[in-house]
N, C-alpha and C positions, 0 to 999 in steps of 0.2 A: 611188609612192602604192598600186597595187595589192599591189607586191610588203610593204611596212609593212602595209594593212592585212590580208594574210593570216597575217604573222607575226603579228599580235594576236590576232585571232581565233582561232588557234593556240594565245597563252599563255593566253588567256580561258579556250579551253575547257581546256585543262586544270589551270585552277588553280579550275576549277567542279569539274572532276574530282576534282582533291584532295582539296578543301572536300568534297564530298558523302563521297568515301571515307573521311576523318579521323573524318566525322559519324556513315557509319554505322558506324567501329569504338568509338568514343565511346558510342552509343547499345547495342551490343553489348555492352560491356565494364559497362556499367551496368546492363542485361539479366541478366546470369553473376554479376555480386555482388549484384543483388536475390535472384536462385534462391541460393546460397550460403547468403544472407542467413538466407533461409529455413528451409533444410535447419539452420542452427543451432538457430534458435527452434524446431523440432520436436527436434531432439539437447537440446538445452539441457533441454525441459518431459518428456524422457523421462527425465533421468538419466543421457545418456551425453555424459560430459564428455571423451571423448576424440575423439569426430564432431564433437561441439558443436566444438571448440577447432580442427579440421583446417578445417570448414568458414568458420569466420568469417575466420580466417587466410586464405582464399582468399577470400573477397569484400574484405578488404583489400587483398591485392596486385590487385586488379581495379581496387579506389576508393580510395587511399590517401587521400584527402584530404576524407572521410565522417566527419565528428564521430563519428556513431551507430554507425560499426562499429568502432572504437575500445572506444567507448563497451561495446556490446552484448561483444566480448570479455576487458574485466574484473570481465564478472558472473561469472566464472568462481571466480572469489574467493568468493563464497559457498558453495561445500560445504567452505571451509575457515574462514570466518568465524560460520558455523552450528555451531559443536564448541563456542565461547566464550562465554560472558556477554556482551551488547554493551559495546565498549570497555574489555575484559580481556581479554587476548590475550595467551597465552605459545606462540608459534610454535616451531615448532623448525626445523631447517636448511630441507629442502625445501619449508615450507608460506612459513617469509619470503620464499626464491625465488621463491614462484608472485605472491606478492604484490608484490612488488615490481617484476614484471613487469609486474601489474594497475596498476602507480601509474602507469606507462611510459606504458601504454595513457590511462589517466583526461587524462596531463597532455599528451599531444597532442592528445587529447579534447578538452578546455579550452581548449588554443593556435587549433584550429578554431572552436571557438565558448565564446567567452569570459566570456558572461553567460550562459551557465545555470547556475541554481541546484543541480539536482540532479549536475551532474558537482562539484562543488565538494565539496557535501553528503557522496557518495560518496569523494572522494579524501579528505578526513577521517578516515572512516571508515577507512579503508586506510593512510594517514601514522598516526593512533593503533595498529592491527597491528601497526605494527613502532615500537614506540612512539617517534615521532616528533611526543611532547604538542604542540610549539609550534606543526608547520604544521597540525595537527590542528584546533586550534581556529584559526587562522587563516583557514581552509577553513571552518571554519562559521559565521564572523563572517560571511565573503563571500558566503556561501549566504544570509542573515538579512539582507543587504543590499540582497540584488535580490528577497527573498522575506521583507519583514520579515512578513506574516500567514498564513506556512503555518506551521500547528502543529507536522507532521512536526520541520520544521527547528529551534523552537523543545525540542522535547523532546529532541531526537538534544543540543545543547546543552547540556538538564541531566542528562541522563545521564552526559554527558561530563565535565561539572564537578564531580560524584557520584565518582565514579570515581578522581582524581586528588586528591580531598579537600576540594572548598571547597564543601563543604556549604551554608553560607548562601545562597549563589550560586546552586547548583543548585537551594534550594529555591524561590527568586523566577525563575530561568527556567522553573520546570516552571509557576507561577503563572503566569506571563504565557501559556503554552502552555494552560493549564486555560481562560484567559480567551480566545484564541484557536477554543478545541475542548470545552465542558465534557464532552464523555462521556472524557476523559483523567481524570475523575473515578472511571469505573469501572471505567479500565485496568490492566493488570499492571503498567503504568512505577508508576502511583498507589501502589498498594497497597504498591511495592516501597520507595517512598519513605519511607515510614510518616508522613506528616505530620500534623501536630496539629492536631486541631480548633479551637488559639484562630487557625492559621493559617488556616482554613477563613472563621473569624470576620471576618477581615482581608478575605478575600477579598470575602466578603459586603458589609463597608462601603466598598469601593472600587467595587462597582456597585449603588448607589442605585437608586431605582425612576426608569424616567426613561421618558420620550416613545418613546423610541426602541428597539423592537418586539426588534429582536436582541440588545441588552444585556438586555431585561426574562425573554429566552429566559434567557440564558444564568446569571442571577442566581436566575430559577425553578428551573434545573437544580440550582445549589448551595444553595438553601434548601431540597429535596429531601431534600438528602446530609446535612442537619444536622438534620432533622427537624421543618421549620417549614410544611406541607403547609397551610394556609389561606393562609399568604406567599405558597407557589407556585403554590396555584390560581389564586389573581388575580392573578397575573402571566401563569400561561399562558393563562387565559379571554381576556387583551387582547392578549396574541400570537395566538393562533387567531382573532381575530377581526380583527385588524389587518392579517396577512400567512398567511393560511388556506393558502397553499401549503405551506408547511414541514412536514416530514413530520417532522422529531424534538421539538417541540411536541406533537403529538397523540401521538405516543408518550407524552413523558413529563404529561401529562394524561390517557392513562388508564391510568397508573401509579398517579396519586394518584387517580382513580376507584376503582383495584382496592382500595387499603389503607383506603377508606374502603367499601369492601365494595358499591359502585356498579359489578357487572356488566353492566348495558346500555351503560352509559357505557363503560365500558372498553373492550366490546369497537367499540361507534360508535369509537372512538378510535384504537383498533389499524388497524383494517381502513382509515380514510379516511389513518392512515400509510403502510399497506402501499399502496397505491391509489398514493400520492405517493411514493412509493421501494419498488418489489419486490424492488430488492435490499439493505435493509436488514438485514445479520442480529440486531441488536437486536430487533428486531421481530418477527422470526419466533424469535427466541429465548424472548421472553417470549410470544407466543401459544404455543408447546410447551409452556412450565412451567406456564402456565393449564391448556390443556386435559389434562394430566398431572394434573395437581391435584383436577380434575374427575372422572377416569377417562375420557375420551375418548382412547381411546390410538391408534386410525387420525387423527384431526388432531394429535395427536403427535408422535406419528412425521413425518405431513410436515411442521410445523413446526420440529421440529429439522433433518431434512434439509434442507429449504432454507436455513437458517441454517448447515451446513453447505459447501451449495457456495455463499454468497455467503464464508464464510470460504474457502476454497480458491480463489474469482475476486478476493481483494480485488484492487484496483489501486493505484498510485504517483499522486499528487497532481498530477504532470508528464509531458510528455513531454521529450527533449532536442529542443531548440530548435536545428536543423543546416538553414542554408539551404542548398536548391536539390537535397533528396535525399527528397522527397515519401514517395515510397515503401519508403524502407527502415520495418524496423519494430523493434521491442522488446518485451519481455515484458510483462506487465501489470503487474506488481511488479517496476521496476527499481531499488528502493532496498536501497544494501547496510547493514546485513545485511537478507535482503529478509523475518525474524522481525519487526526494528522495525513495520511497517505493523499486524499485528496485536497486538502490547505495548501502541502508543498508543491501541486503540480498546477498546470494553468488552470486561472480564476472560472471553470464551469458552473453556474449558479445553477443544479438541477433543477429546482422547485421553475424557476424562471421559463426553463427552456422547456417543461411540462406543458405549461402557459402557451409557447409558442407553438408546440406540438396541436394541443388542443382547437386552437385558432386553424389550425394549419387543415386540419380533418376535416374540421367544420367547413371549409372553404372548400372543400372536395365534396361534401355532403357524404361526410364519412358520420353517420351523429353519435353511433355507438364508440367509435374510438375517442371521438372529442369529449363525450360522457368522462370515458374514466382518464384520460390524461388530466382531463379538469379535476375531478375526484383526488389526484393524485396531488395534484396544486394545493388542493383545501386540506389534504394530511389525510384524507379518509381512506386513500388504499395504498398501499405499498407499491410504489416504483416495477420490482421487480414481477409484482403480478399484474399489474400495467404489463410492461413486454409483453410479458409471457401472453395476453391477450388481443393485444394487437400485431396487425402486419399492416405492408405496402408494398403492394406489386408495382414497380418499375415497368416501362418499357421497353 
């Protein structure tokens, strides 16, 4: 019995040591993978695709069951996608080879995280890039089935349908996206579709006055576009009373007030909108336009710069749902192609805004800042670097 007990204790001790050692190895590998992923994020943000690719590949070798790592590696394809109009790609052989590799990464991410809508959306874009239209449409449909109320996915499907020549279905899909996010009415995507006023009228008819304040806010925005300011004002007054903590209704109410030349009400509403969401680029843009129009150069510069800061920090609507890897991070804008996010928001021409800022800085004898924004306008300097190297002091 003593000998049996001794052997049992010996085996138990070695088993515990083995489990502890295995746990330590797993922990170390996870820490190294997290560190490698962080290096990827840093290199990616600096535009160093070679270092980014090396770092994320090292992370995957250490942690090959993490969907987010495979997802991150696929984002390298954005440097290729950025060269072409969305869903209209004409890749050369080398570009196609890179995209096919990224598709494999996303397919593995999808296998590890099968219910993540963003993975499916990005897969759709990459399938479209290699001219696999059927799989692209299937993945867009799957993304919308998982998250039917995400305007980003609805907008992507509208763009895809337009690209393959299904204009009527594309228009209907874009109207569905507008119902989810009325700001699309002022976006680059909307302008590119050239939808007629009669379709706008149909959209209004489908959104009658309602006790639902969210629908009322959407209808008000559509009414503003159509020119019925009184109807928009009535709806927005109701919305801002019922749900006073939504920032966009305050912005829209302020825009109505400005059109009615009530600048006091305009300022009150815009500052309320800013208080509720200080990162909304449209609020900063509207305030910049207002101060520029009255000759208040310093405040115009301030709000235009804040607008561009929000513009470069635009974030994806969700992060990848990968179980058990909470320390793993992705970039703020993890949608493919990255320009899609800004295209579905208020159409702010960042390049032209840089030129405006150059002229405003020049007007107050800030030659260094004026030169930096001019260089950005001419494509010689990155916007993020210019924003880091400039500032404005408000009185």
